[in-house]
Z-matrix of the N, CA and C atoms (Angstrom, degrees):
N
C 1 1.418
C 2 1.524 1 114.83
N 3 1.256 2 113.81 1 140.67
C 4 1.515 3 116.25 2 -179.07
C 5 1.565 4 108.53 3 -75.50
N 6 1.305 5 115.26 4 160.61
C 7 1.550 6 119.39 5 -179.34
C 8 1.646 7 108.96 6 -52.71
N 9 1.338 8 114.25 7 -41.26
C 10 1.425 9 116.15 8 -173.31
C 11 1.583 10 107.75 9 -68.83
N 12 1.388 11 120.92 10 -36.34
C 13 1.464 12 121.97 11 179.77
C 14 1.538 13 106.23 12 -71.67
N 15 1.289 14 120.98 13 -37.68
C 16 1.464 15 122.10 14 177.73
C 17 1.575 16 108.65 15 -62.57
N 18 1.282 17 115.09 16 -45.90
C 19 1.474 18 118.43 17 -175.25
C 20 1.570 19 107.61 18 -67.57
N 21 1.358 20 118.39 19 -37.93
C 22 1.429 21 122.57 20 174.39
C 23 1.599 22 112.44 21 -59.39
N 24 1.303 23 112.88 22 -44.36
C 25 1.449 24 121.58 23 -179.69
C 26 1.505 25 109.42 24 -58.36
N 27 1.411 26 115.51 25 -49.08
C 28 1.433 27 125.63 26 -179.20
C 29 1.563 28 109.52 27 -60.86
N 30 1.394 29 115.27 28 -44.86
C 31 1.449 30 120.58 29 178.58
C 32 1.508 31 112.69 30 -59.86
N 33 1.322 32 115.94 31 -47.39
C 34 1.451 33 118.76 32 179.28
C 35 1.489 34 111.44 33 -64.80
N 36 1.324 35 118.71 34 -37.22
C 37 1.480 36 121.06 35 -179.77
C 38 1.497 37 110.33 36 -65.42
N 39 1.400 38 117.46 37 -40.34
C 40 1.494 39 120.29 38 177.62
C 41 1.518 40 106.09 39 -65.03
N 42 1.346 41 118.89 40 -41.27
C 43 1.541 42 120.34 41 179.60
C 44 1.445 43 110.70 42 -61.94
N 45 1.317 44 121.62 43 -41.89
C 46 1.422 45 124.34 44 179.79
C 47 1.537 46 110.41 45 -64.29
N 48 1.255 47 115.63 46 -43.53
C 49 1.512 48 118.93 47 -179.85
C 50 1.514 49 110.06 48 -64.64
N 51 1.341 50 118.61 49 -41.18
C 52 1.417 51 124.58 50 178.15
C 53 1.550 52 110.49 51 -57.21
N 54 1.304 53 114.01 52 -44.31
C 55 1.489 54 120.96 53 175.81
C 56 1.473 55 111.04 54 -57.68
N 57 1.321 56 118.35 55 -46.08
C 58 1.405 57 123.14 56 -177.45
C 59 1.514 58 111.54 57 -64.94
N 60 1.360 59 115.58 58 -26.42
C 61 1.468 60 118.77 59 177.23
C 62 1.525 61 113.89 60 -92.17
N 63 1.351 62 114.95 61 6.59
C 64 1.479 63 118.47 62 174.74
C 65 1.441 64 118.27 63 98.29
N 66 1.233 65 118.82 64 7.10
C 67 1.451 66 123.71 65 -177.76
C 68 1.537 67 108.49 66 -88.19
N 69 1.401 68 114.37 67 152.02
C 70 1.433 69 120.99 68 173.11
C 71 1.474 70 108.10 69 -88.48
N 72 1.355 71 117.75 70 124.21
C 73 1.503 72 123.55 71 -177.81
C 74 1.558 73 107.43 72 -123.07
N 75 1.307 74 114.42 73 140.88
C 76 1.468 75 124.88 74 173.89
C 77 1.517 76 107.96 75 -125.55
N 78 1.348 77 115.62 76 128.64
C 79 1.518 78 122.88 77 173.23
C 80 1.483 79 106.06 78 -114.07
N 81 1.322 80 117.23 79 130.51
C 82 1.468 81 121.14 80 178.71
C 83 1.530 82 108.05 81 -149.19
N 84 1.378 83 116.24 82 133.67
C 85 1.457 84 119.79 83 171.95
C 86 1.505 85 109.91 84 -70.79
N 87 1.318 86 117.33 85 149.86
C 88 1.490 87 120.11 86 -176.75
C 89 1.484 88 113.70 87 -57.14
N 90 1.249 89 117.98 88 -38.35
C 91 1.504 90 122.31 89 -176.21
C 92 1.524 91 107.57 90 -66.18
N 93 1.349 92 118.14 91 -40.09
C 94 1.461 93 119.18 92 176.44
C 95 1.503 94 114.24 93 -67.71
N 96 1.342 95 114.23 94 -34.72
C 97 1.459 96 121.78 95 177.91
C 98 1.541 97 111.22 96 -63.68
N 99 1.336 98 114.98 97 -51.28
C 100 1.469 99 118.99 98 178.84
C 101 1.555 100 109.18 99 -58.80
N 102 1.296 101 118.69 100 -40.12
C 103 1.512 102 122.89 101 -179.50
C 104 1.524 103 107.52 102 -63.99
N 105 1.278 104 117.13 103 -43.29
C 106 1.478 105 117.97 104 -178.04
C 107 1.495 106 110.79 105 -70.12
N 108 1.293 107 120.10 106 -37.49
C 109 1.464 108 125.59 107 179.11
C 110 1.547 109 109.25 108 -63.69
N 111 1.356 110 117.34 109 -42.60
C 112 1.447 111 120.76 110 178.54
C 113 1.532 112 116.03 111 -70.94
N 114 1.372 113 113.61 112 -21.67
C 115 1.540 114 113.32 113 -175.55
C 116 1.526 115 105.76 114 -113.19
N 117 1.218 116 121.13 115 10.28
C 118 1.527 117 123.42 116 -172.74
C 119 1.646 118 107.48 117 -59.16
N 120 1.287 119 115.56 118 -38.09
C 121 1.476 120 116.94 119 -176.35
C 122 1.505 121 114.54 120 -79.45
N 123 1.323 122 116.31 121 -8.66
C 124 1.488 123 117.09 122 -175.88
C 125 1.529 124 115.31 123 -125.03
N 126 1.335 125 117.90 124 -9.50
C 127 1.400 126 121.57 125 179.35
C 128 1.496 127 112.96 126 -127.30
N 129 1.318 128 118.88 127 132.66
C 130 1.446 129 126.72 128 -179.45
C 131 1.467 130 110.14 129 -63.00
N 132 1.372 131 116.17 130 -39.18
C 133 1.422 132 121.90 131 -172.93
C 134 1.591 133 108.99 132 -66.38
N 135 1.324 134 116.19 133 -38.96
C 136 1.543 135 122.18 134 174.99
C 137 1.506 136 108.52 135 -63.78
N 138 1.343 137 117.32 136 -49.17
C 139 1.455 138 121.67 137 178.26
C 140 1.506 139 112.87 138 -53.95
N 141 1.269 140 118.92 139 -47.58
C 142 1.455 141 122.85 140 -177.87
C 143 1.609 142 108.10 141 -66.83
N 144 1.278 143 116.77 142 -44.11
C 145 1.440 144 121.95 143 -174.51
C 146 1.600 145 107.80 144 -64.07
N 147 1.347 146 115.23 145 -43.35
C 148 1.507 147 119.94 146 -176.74
C 149 1.519 148 106.96 147 -74.80
N 150 1.299 149 118.39 148 -37.91
C 151 1.516 150 117.99 149 174.86
C 152 1.548 151 115.04 150 -59.28
N 153 1.259 152 113.94 151 -41.51
C 154 1.507 153 121.26 152 172.15
C 155 1.540 154 113.32 153 -65.32
N 156 1.332 155 116.15 154 -37.48
C 157 1.407 156 118.35 155 176.46
C 158 1.513 157 113.06 156 -68.48
N 159 1.396 158 117.47 157 -42.60
C 160 1.462 159 122.23 158 -179.87
C 161 1.596 160 110.42 159 -64.86
N 162 1.310 161 114.79 160 -24.40
C 163 1.486 162 117.69 161 -177.86
C 164 1.479 163 114.58 162 -94.24
N 165 1.392 164 113.91 163 3.47
C 166 1.460 165 118.65 164 -177.88
C 167 1.445 166 110.16 165 -79.76
N 168 1.336 167 119.09 166 151.01
C 169 1.470 168 125.06 167 171.96
C 170 1.512 169 114.26 168 -77.22
N 171 1.455 170 111.85 169 -32.42
C 172 1.397 171 117.88 170 179.28
C 173 1.565 172 106.27 171 -133.52
N 174 1.375 173 116.05 172 128.52
C 175 1.516 174 120.71 173 171.87
C 176 1.502 175 108.21 174 -115.99
N 177 1.344 176 111.73 175 128.76
C 178 1.442 177 120.50 176 175.31
C 179 1.567 178 108.66 177 -109.96
N 180 1.340 179 111.02 178 121.38
C 181 1.552 180 117.17 179 -177.43
C 182 1.457 181 104.62 180 -112.42
N 183 1.325 182 121.33 181 118.31
C 184 1.445 183 125.32 182 -178.75
C 185 1.540 184 109.88 183 -98.71
N 186 1.372 185 114.77 184 142.29
C 187 1.404 186 124.85 185 177.27
C 188 1.490 187 113.60 186 60.97
N 189 1.374 188 114.97 187 42.98
C 190 1.413 189 123.51 188 174.21
C 191 1.614 190 108.12 189 -55.99
N 192 1.272 191 112.65 190 136.17
C 193 1.533 192 120.68 191 177.77
C 194 1.509 193 112.54 192 59.97
N 195 1.335 194 115.63 193 27.19
C 196 1.436 195 121.69 194 174.14
C 197 1.543 196 111.20 195 -57.42
N 198 1.328 197 113.40 196 -43.54
C 199 1.509 198 120.94 197 -179.78
C 200 1.532 199 106.80 198 -130.79
N 201 1.390 200 111.12 199 159.32
C 202 1.480 201 116.80 200 178.28
C 203 1.525 202 108.87 201 -66.67
N 204 1.278 203 117.31 202 156.88
C 205 1.430 204 125.64 203 178.46
C 206 1.555 205 108.25 204 -115.85
N 207 1.273 206 115.52 205 147.42
C 208 1.451 207 117.13 206 171.25
C 209 1.512 208 108.28 207 -83.93
N 210 1.332 209 117.42 208 175.77
C 211 1.453 210 124.37 209 -178.64
C 212 1.524 211 114.34 210 -50.70
N 213 1.378 212 111.09 211 -50.78
C 214 1.507 213 116.38 212 -173.69
C 215 1.569 214 107.73 213 -67.58
N 216 1.364 215 119.96 214 -36.65
C 217 1.435 216 122.24 215 -179.46
C 218 1.552 217 108.30 216 -65.16
N 219 1.329 218 114.55 217 -47.13
C 220 1.491 219 121.62 218 178.64
C 221 1.560 220 110.95 219 -56.82
N 222 1.320 221 118.99 220 -45.17
C 223 1.431 222 122.75 221 172.91
C 224 1.514 223 112.68 222 -58.59
N 225 1.269 224 117.54 223 -53.43
C 226 1.472 225 119.59 224 179.49
C 227 1.543 226 113.28 225 -55.07
N 228 1.305 227 111.43 226 -44.66
C 229 1.542 228 115.83 227 178.85
C 230 1.524 229 111.08 228 -65.10
N 231 1.327 230 120.41 229 -39.10
C 232 1.465 231 123.20 230 173.02
C 233 1.459 232 113.32 231 -54.83
N 234 1.378 233 116.02 232 -50.15
C 235 1.418 234 120.68 233 179.66
C 236 1.555 235 114.77 234 -62.41
N 237 1.336 236 113.68 235 -35.05
C 238 1.576 237 117.24 236 175.46
C 239 1.524 238 103.87 237 -67.28
N 240 1.264 239 125.95 238 -50.97
C 241 1.482 240 126.37 239 -174.05
C 242 1.562 241 105.23 240 -60.80
N 243 1.325 242 118.93 241 -41.11
C 244 1.442 243 120.02 242 178.38
C 245 1.525 244 111.14 243 -64.79
N 246 1.369 245 122.17 244 -36.59
C 247 1.435 246 123.26 245 176.79
C 248 1.545 247 109.87 246 -63.48
N 249 1.355 248 114.21 247 -41.21
C 250 1.464 249 118.02 248 -175.17
C 251 1.447 250 116.93 249 -79.36
N 252 1.410 251 113.76 250 -17.49
C 253 1.508 252 123.89 251 -168.58
C 254 1.509 253 112.62 252 -48.92
N 255 1.270 254 123.82 253 -51.00
C 256 1.470 255 122.38 254 -173.84
C 257 1.564 256 111.89 255 -102.30
N 258 1.302 257 120.31 256 -0.05
C 259 1.432 258 121.28 257 -174.97
C 260 1.539 259 118.61 258 -116.84
N 261 1.344 260 114.53 259 -22.37
C 262 1.489 261 118.45 260 -176.35
C 263 1.636 262 109.86 261 -132.82
N 264 1.324 263 111.14 262 154.54
C 265 1.389 264 116.78 263 170.11
C 266 1.582 265 109.31 264 -86.74
N 267 1.228 266 117.48 265 147.59
C 268 1.487 267 119.99 266 -176.70
C 269 1.541 268 108.11 267 -127.68
N 270 1.289 269 114.13 268 132.19
C 271 1.506 270 119.02 269 167.43
C 272 1.502 271 108.22 270 -117.85
N 273 1.380 272 113.29 271 127.50
C 274 1.462 273 121.96 272 -179.77
C 275 1.503 274 107.93 273 -111.75
N 276 1.345 275 118.11 274 139.62
C 277 1.443 276 122.08 275 165.49
C 278 1.534 277 106.54 276 -113.18
N 279 1.303 278 116.06 277 139.10
C 280 1.466 279 118.82 278 177.87
C 281 1.541 280 107.36 279 -157.24
N 282 1.340 281 115.63 280 150.54
C 283 1.478 282 121.83 281 165.21
C 284 1.548 283 114.43 282 -93.58
N 285 1.326 284 112.40 283 2.53
C 286 1.482 285 118.64 284 -179.25
C 287 1.634 286 108.89 285 -112.25
N 288 1.238 287 114.84 286 137.57
C 289 1.441 288 117.61 287 176.77
C 290 1.552 289 109.47 288 -85.14
N 291 1.349 290 115.59 289 162.25
C 292 1.385 291 118.34 290 -177.51
C 293 1.607 292 117.24 291 -57.83
N 294 1.376 293 114.42 292 -25.98
C 295 1.392 294 117.61 293 177.07
C 296 1.533 295 112.89 294 -69.35
N 297 1.316 296 118.75 295 -15.76
C 298 1.457 297 122.77 296 176.27
C 299 1.488 298 114.40 297 -90.99
N 300 1.364 299 117.31 298 -10.13
C 301 1.508 300 121.77 299 -174.92
C 302 1.465 301 113.22 300 -63.19
N 303 1.381 302 117.72 301 -40.32
C 304 1.436 303 122.32 302 -176.44
C 305 1.468 304 110.11 303 -53.15
N 306 1.325 305 116.64 304 -45.10
C 307 1.472 306 117.94 305 -174.28
C 308 1.540 307 108.50 306 -73.14
N 309 1.296 308 119.40 307 -31.20
C 310 1.457 309 119.64 308 178.37
C 311 1.509 310 115.94 309 -76.98
N 312 1.376 311 115.21 310 -29.17
C 313 1.447 312 121.61 311 176.54
C 314 1.513 313 113.34 312 -85.40
N 315 1.381 314 116.56 313 -27.28
C 316 1.399 315 119.35 314 173.67
C 317 1.553 316 114.16 315 79.89
N 318 1.285 317 117.04 316 2.68
C 319 1.499 318 120.85 317 -177.24
C 320 1.477 319 107.13 318 -144.88
N 321 1.366 320 121.06 319 109.38
C 322 1.446 321 123.54 320 174.45
C 323 1.513 322 118.65 321 -52.85
N 324 1.349 323 116.15 322 -40.93
C 325 1.446 324 122.31 323 -177.88
C 326 1.637 325 108.11 324 -63.59
N 327 1.311 326 116.44 325 -47.68
C 328 1.406 327 118.80 326 -178.30
C 329 1.526 328 111.42 327 -67.21
N 330 1.335 329 113.35 328 -41.05
C 331 1.504 330 116.19 329 177.10
C 332 1.535 331 110.40 330 -58.63
N 333 1.343 332 120.09 331 -47.25
C 334 1.359 333 120.69 332 -179.80
C 335 1.474 334 115.67 333 -62.82
N 336 1.321 335 117.18 334 -36.42
C 337 1.540 336 124.72 335 173.60
C 338 1.399 337 111.87 336 -61.66
N 339 1.336 338 119.62 337 -47.73
C 340 1.443 339 124.58 338 -177.95
C 341 1.538 340 108.08 339 -65.88
N 342 1.357 341 113.13 340 -48.61
C 343 1.478 342 114.05 341 -177.16
C 344 1.570 343 112.82 342 -63.82
N 345 1.351 344 117.00 343 -36.23
C 346 1.374 345 123.48 344 178.27
C 347 1.567 346 109.73 345 -54.97
N 348 1.314 347 115.93 346 -47.44
C 349 1.465 348 120.42 347 -178.81
C 350 1.446 349 114.44 348 -74.89
N 351 1.375 350 118.30 349 -31.50
C 352 1.369 351 119.49 350 -178.69
C 353 1.560 352 112.18 351 -78.35
N 354 1.284 353 116.49 352 -40.89
C 355 1.470 354 121.66 353 -178.50
C 356 1.487 355 115.54 354 -77.15
N 357 1.316 356 117.64 355 -28.83
C 358 1.384 357 119.17 356 -177.74
C 359 1.551 358 107.50 357 -63.70
N 360 1.238 359 118.13 358 132.26
C 361 1.493 360 125.37 359 -177.46
C 362 1.530 361 114.84 360 56.04
N 363 1.374 362 114.80 361 36.50
C 364 1.367 363 116.87 362 -179.01
C 365 1.552 364 116.10 363 -116.01
N 366 1.310 365 113.82 364 165.08
C 367 1.461 366 116.89 365 173.89
C 368 1.521 367 105.65 366 -117.21
N 369 1.257 368 117.82 367 125.92
C 370 1.436 369 124.52 368 -172.41
C 371 1.657 370 103.82 369 -105.86
N 372 1.403 371 111.11 370 123.56
C 373 1.431 372 117.03 371 178.19
C 374 1.589 373 107.13 372 -114.02
N 375 1.286 374 112.41 373 110.52
C 376 1.541 375 115.35 374 -179.15
C 377 1.564 376 108.57 375 -102.42
N 378 1.289 377 114.31 376 122.17
C 379 1.503 378 117.15 377 176.76
C 380 1.526 379 105.73 378 -115.46
N 381 1.319 380 113.13 379 150.61
C 382 1.529 381 118.04 380 177.57
C 383 1.444 382 107.55 381 -141.96
N 384 1.303 383 115.39 382 161.03
C 385 1.473 384 122.54 383 -178.98
C 386 1.630 385 108.63 384 150.05
N 387 1.354 386 109.59 385 -179.60
C 388 1.473 387 115.49 386 -178.85
C 389 1.510 388 108.81 387 -83.80
N 390 1.283 389 115.90 388 154.76
C 391 1.469 390 119.38 389 177.28
C 392 1.571 391 107.95 390 -81.91
N 393 1.245 392 114.15 391 128.04
C 394 1.465 393 122.48 392 -178.12
C 395 1.542 394 109.16 393 -63.66
N 396 1.283 395 119.98 394 -40.84
C 397 1.380 396 124.33 395 175.00
C 398 1.535 397 116.35 396 -56.10
N 399 1.320 398 113.29 397 -49.17
C 400 1.445 399 119.82 398 -177.86
C 401 1.565 400 114.16 399 -73.20
N 402 1.354 401 114.47 400 -34.45
C 403 1.378 402 120.42 401 179.08
C 404 1.503 403 117.92 402 -67.64
N 405 1.395 404 110.78 403 -28.82
C 406 1.505 405 116.90 404 -175.06
C 407 1.469 406 117.23 405 -114.00
N 408 1.352 407 116.74 406 8.99
C 409 1.440 408 121.24 407 177.67
C 410 1.491 409 111.21 408 -90.55
N 411 1.295 410 116.68 409 153.66
C 412 1.479 411 123.14 410 176.90
C 413 1.554 412 105.29 411 -83.28
N 414 1.366 413 113.71 412 134.99
C 415 1.426 414 117.07 413 178.71
C 416 1.558 415 109.09 414 -72.21
N 417 1.305 416 114.10 415 147.33
C 418 1.448 417 120.22 416 174.97
C 419 1.488 418 114.56 417 -70.87
N 420 1.343 419 113.45 418 -9.36
C 421 1.456 420 118.54 419 -178.56
C 422 1.526 421 112.42 420 -101.68
N 423 1.357 422 118.02 421 4.68
C 424 1.439 423 121.81 422 173.25
C 425 1.446 424 110.89 423 163.06
N 426 1.367 425 119.58 424 -161.10
C 427 1.386 426 123.79 425 -170.06
C 428 1.604 427 112.27 426 -90.54
N 429 1.312 428 116.08 427 -3.91
C 430 1.387 429 120.73 428 -173.21
C 431 1.505 430 107.66 429 -81.12
N 432 1.348 431 116.76 430 144.66
C 433 1.454 432 121.31 431 174.87
C 434 1.558 433 109.86 432 -76.08
N 435 1.277 434 114.23 433 151.18
C 436 1.508 435 120.15 434 -178.74
C 437 1.477 436 106.72 435 -81.30
N 438 1.291 437 122.27 436 134.13
C 439 1.400 438 129.81 437 176.17
C 440 1.554 439 110.56 438 -106.15
N 441 1.358 440 116.20 439 138.59
C 442 1.539 441 115.98 440 176.04
C 443 1.442 442 112.04 441 -82.79
């Protein structure tokens, strides 16, 4: 398994244990989160989903910074993190380190503000290694397996 898959498995395991202990847990992939944030003012489904997320004791966001965000998306994400900052625990999975976030968010001030809230009182788990999927798949260019 790749480090991201291992981290996702750990995050889900922590989430399941939190549910067993009576906590409210929300899991959401980053793409779905951004879509919900962008449509919160116009769709009831997004309003309900984000209300539930904001009321959770633990929020797990998968594939953070998988894709670049525009200015509006970065602002919406900042406001969500700010809302969750003192009331919820947050688990993030990402294949990008914080040093790469500035480029993906496109705004150093927002990047700093988001990182400040995420990293304050946090435990950072960094996993490294080869991707299991890439290591063991057959290349489309022949019978050789792809090496990282």
